[in-house]
N, C-alpha and C positions, 0 to 999 in steps of 0.2 A: 504494500500500500504506500502510495506517495505521501510525502509530508504536506504537500500543498493542497490536498483535498481532504476535508474533514470527513470523519466516519458518518454513517447514517445516524448513529446516536448523537454525535456532536452536532449535526445539522438539526436534528429534532430538538435538542436542548437550546440551540440558538433561536429557533422559532418560538419555543416555549418561554424564553427569556423576554420576548416582546409582549406576548399576551397568552392567555390560556387557549389551547387548541384541543379539539377532540381527537380521538384516535383516527377517525375517518378523515379529518382535515389533514392530519400529519401523513396519513397514507397517500392521500391525493398529491400532496406537495412533494413527497420524497420518493415516490415510486420510480421516477425517472432516474434516480441515483442508485437504485438497487442493482447490483451486479450479479449476485447469486440469489436464485429464488429462495424465499423464506428468510432471507437476511433481514429485511425490513420488519417483518412480523416479529422476529426474535428480539430485535432492538426495541420495538414498541412494547412488547410484552415485559421486557426488563424495566423500562421506564414506568410502565403502568404499575408493576409490582412495587416499585420504589416510591410510588405516589406522585410522580411528576405529571402524570396524565390523570385527570379526574373529571368525569362527566358533570358532577355536581358543581365544581368550580367553574367549568366552562359555562354552565347554565346560569349561575349567579353572576358571573362577569358579563355575559351577554345581556341579561335582563337589566342589570344596573347601568350598563353603558347605553342601552338603546331605549329604555322605558321612558325617558324624558322627551323623546322625539317621535317615537313610533307607537302605533296602536298594537293591540294584542295579535291581530291577524298577521301583521308583518313580522312581529317578533317570533310568533309560532313558526312561520315559514323559515325564518333564519335558524331557529333551533333545530328544526327537522333537517335542514340541509347540512347541519353539522353532524348528523347521525346520532343524536342523543336518544336515549330510551324514551319510548312513547309515554310511559307513565310519569317520567320526570317532566316532560313537556306539558302534559295534561295538568299536573299539579301547579306548574308555574302559570298556566293560563287562567286558572281559577283566581289567583291573586291579581293578575294583570287586568282581568275583566272587572274585578271589584273596584279598581282604581281608574278605569278607563275614562270616565267622564271628567275627573279631575285632571288627568294628564292631557286629555284632548283640549280642555279649556286653557291650560297653560300654553300649549302649542299654538292654539288659535289666537289667544291674546297677544302672544309675542309676534305672530305674523300679521294679524289684522287689527285686533284691538277694538273693533266696533262692529255692530250689527250691519248686515248688508243693506244698502240703500235701494237696490233694485234686483230684479231676478238674475241679471247677468253677474252681478257681484255675489249674489247668493250662490249661484252655480259654481263660480270660481272658488269660493271658500269651501264649498262641499267637496269639490274635486280635489282640492289640496288635502283636506283631512282624509278623504278616502284613499288617496295615494300614499298617505302615511300609515294606512292600515287600521284606521279607527272604524268601529262598527257603524253601520248605517243608522241605527236608532240613536246612537250617541251623537253622530254628526247632525242629525235632524233636530234633536233637542237643543244642541248648542247653537246652531246657526239660526234656529227659529226663535231663540231667546227663551225657551221653555226649560232650561236646564235646572231650574230651582225646584226640584221635586223632593 
């Protein structure tokens, strides 16, 4: 092995030093460096056994980083793309949906700060919030001014 190229484990640790990654994310990013079949799986197994790879930490990190800007639907899609266990994702969604209106209001106030004056502005605000992954009923309540329930 040449000294100028880091090992698979070294590459994985470098990625993990930047942010939490799921096993699936690491597999996707590192499979092009695998020279011997099974070498990547063994390196990731070792890192997982030592606690460097944790689905729970990936979930918490993603939710904490994204919840201030995105709705539950977008966060759910992101967590699923990371290959996290469906039951972990489902548990996180319960908490996110409970705070969805509050989070949507914060995003809406920061972006717009006022009720729409006409139907075009209303549609623009609704599209923006929908693009961020907020639920339709949440968007309607917020943009219609009926969020005080």
